[in-house]
C-alpha positions as CSV (number, residue, x, y, z in Angstrom):
1,M,-82.6,-21.3,89.8
2,L,-84.9,-19.3,87.6
3,L,-83.3,-17.8,84.6
4,N,-86.3,-15.4,84.1
5,G,-86.0,-15.2,80.3
6,T,-82.2,-15.1,80.3
7,G,-82.1,-18.6,78.9
8,D,-84.2,-17.6,76.0
9,V,-82.1,-14.6,75.1
10,I,-78.9,-16.7,75.5
11,D,-80.4,-19.4,73.1
12,D,-81.2,-16.7,70.5
13,Y,-77.8,-15.0,70.7
14,D,-75.5,-15.1,67.7
15,Y,-72.4,-17.2,68.6
16,P,-69.5,-17.3,69.0
17,A,-69.7,-14.7,71.9
18,T,-67.3,-13.6,74.5
19,T,-68.0,-13.2,78.2
20,E,-67.8,-9.4,77.7
21,D,-70.4,-9.6,74.9
22,L,-72.9,-11.4,77.1
23,I,-72.2,-9.0,80.0
24,A,-72.7,-6.0,77.8
25,D,-76.0,-7.3,76.2
26,Y,-77.5,-9.2,79.1
27,G,-75.7,-8.1,82.3
28,D,-78.8,-6.5,83.7
29,H,-80.9,-9.7,83.5
30,T,-81.8,-11.1,87.0
31,L,-81.4,-14.7,88.0
32,E,-83.8,-15.7,90.8
33,L,-81.9,-18.0,93.2
34,P,-83.2,-20.0,96.3
35,N,-81.6,-17.5,98.6
36,G,-81.8,-14.2,96.7
37,S,-81.0,-13.0,93.2
38,E,-78.1,-11.9,91.1
39,Q,-77.5,-10.1,87.9
40,V,-76.1,-12.0,85.0
41,G,-73.3,-9.4,84.7
42,D,-72.2,-10.0,88.2
43,V,-72.2,-13.8,87.7
44,L,-70.2,-13.7,84.5
45,A,-67.7,-11.1,85.9
46,R,-66.5,-13.9,88.2
47,L,-65.2,-15.8,85.1
48,E,-62.1,-15.2,83.1
49,S,-62.6,-13.9,79.6
50,E,-63.9,-16.8,77.5
51,T,-65.4,-17.4,74.1
52,F,-68.6,-19.4,74.0
53,N,-69.3,-21.3,70.8
54,N,-72.9,-22.1,71.5
55,P,-75.7,-21.4,74.0
56,E,-75.0,-24.5,76.0
57,E,-71.5,-23.3,76.9
58,A,-72.8,-19.9,77.9
59,R,-75.6,-21.5,80.0
60,F,-73.1,-23.8,81.8
61,A,-70.8,-20.9,82.5
62,I,-73.7,-19.1,84.2
63,Y,-74.7,-22.2,86.2
64,T,-71.1,-22.7,87.4
65,A,-70.5,-19.1,88.4
66,V,-73.5,-18.3,90.5
67,S,-72.8,-17.5,94.2
68,E,-73.8,-19.6,97.2
69,K,-77.2,-17.9,97.0
70,A,-77.9,-20.7,94.6
71,I,-77.3,-23.4,97.2
72,G,-80.3,-24.5,99.1
73,R,-78.6,-25.9,102.2
74,V,-74.8,-25.4,102.3
75,G,-73.0,-28.7,102.8
76,Y,-76.1,-30.8,102.4
77,S,-76.1,-33.8,100.1
78,D,-78.7,-36.6,100.1
79,R,-76.4,-38.8,98.0
80,D,-73.1,-39.1,99.8
81,P,-72.4,-39.8,103.5
82,T,-71.0,-36.9,105.5
83,P,-67.2,-37.2,105.4
84,V,-65.5,-37.9,108.7
85,G,-64.5,-34.7,110.5
86,S,-66.9,-32.5,108.4
87,P,-68.2,-29.4,110.2
88,Y,-71.6,-30.4,108.7
89,A,-71.7,-33.8,110.3
90,P,-74.5,-34.4,112.7
91,D,-73.8,-35.0,116.4
92,A,-72.9,-38.6,117.2
93,V,-75.7,-40.5,118.9
94,S,-75.1,-43.6,121.0
95,F,-77.8,-46.3,121.0
């Protein structure tokens, strides 16, 4: 995910700040995602009203609220085995 300067303005913001403050001031900033883009305002609008005490809290809120456009391959993980019965499981192969 590319913050396209949004990270810098979030870092420079005067905290504490609410979700509404950030939407009003930076809602038009674009986040470039692997499968498209989203506006910061649309991302933060998915959250309940919250007060952020520092830039890290605001940044984490944005990271957690982006849509599945931020997911490279839905259901893919190179760390964990595919759970039994998962629709993403590969077809069984008999040797």
